C-alpha positions, 0 to 999 in steps of 0.5 A, a space after each residue: 183716649 186723650 186726656 184734656 188739660 184740667 181734668 181731674 181724676 175722680 178722687 182728686 175732683 171729690 176731695 177738691 170739691 169738698 175742700 172748696 165747698 165745705 172746708 174753706 168757707 167754714 174755716 173762713 167763717 169760723 176764723 173771721 168770727 172767732 178771730 174778731 172775738 178773740 182779737 186774733 191777727 190778720 183777721 180780714 187778710 186770712 179770711 179773704 185769702 181763704 175764701 178767695 182760695 175756695 173760689 179758685 178751686 171751685 173754679 178749677 173743679 168747674 173747668 175740670 167738669 166742663 172738660 170731662 162733660 165735653 169728653 163725654 
């Protein structure tokens, strides 16, 4: 069976999905809220970077899912 580019193994897919859907949005919201309340540095750039990383990982797992389904 030929392995397509951007097709993650099941365990990697599960971990990346958990990070993209749960961890990064939760951390971004937490840092934005707590950082503003406590005057932490670089709140907006960190929040934007974390959330953009979540979107990027989500797009990668979406491509992986598409490639997986295409091969079925």
